[in-house]
N, C-alpha and C positions, 0 to 999 in steps of 0.2 A: 416591083413586080406586082402583077394584078393578084387580086383576091382569089379569082378562079385558079390561077396558076399555083398559088400557095395551096390552095385546097387540094388541087391534085397532088401536089408533092407530099403534103401531109397524109393523104389517102395512100400513096405509094409507099411511104415510110411505115405506116402501120401495117399494110400488108406484107411487106418485106420482114418486120419484125415478127409477126404471126408466122410466115414461112420459115424463119429462122428457128422459132421455138418448136414448129412441126418436125423440121429436119433433125433437130437434136433429139426430140422425143423419138422419131424412127430410128435415129442411129443408136440410141440407148437400147431400144428394143431389139434391133438386129444383133447387137453385141450379146445381150442375154440370150437370145436364140442361137447364137453360135456356140456359147459356152454349154448350153443344153444339148445341142446337136453333138458336140465334142464327147460329152458324157455319155450319151446314148450309143454313140458309135463304139466307145470302149466297151460298153456294157455288152453290146452285140457281139463284139470281137470275143469278149470272155465267154459269153454263152455258146458260141460256135466252137470255141477251144474245149469247152466242157462236153459239148454234145460229141465232138469227135473222140475226145478221150473214152466216153461212155461207149460209143460205137466200137472202137478198138477192142474194148474190153468184153464186148459180147461175143458168143460162139458166132462162127460164119453162118451164113445161110447155105452156103455151098455143102457144108457137113450135112445139113438136114436133108438135102436131096440125094445124097449117096444111099444106095442100098446097105441094110445092115450087113454085119460081116459075115453071118451065117448063110447067105445066099450064094 
């Protein structure tokens, strides 16, 4: 093989190794973000449930619009 061809192959191998490292780092980051997203989704569902429970325990707004019984 010619020196020029060997240099090109070496360059491509180096680029491929760098890309493999980058892909692995990105994959790790996506995995961590997915775990965080799942945690946040559960927290939002819990907060929505608590808000619904609180809203159900409050007196209704319709009762506030009704005239008092002495009218």
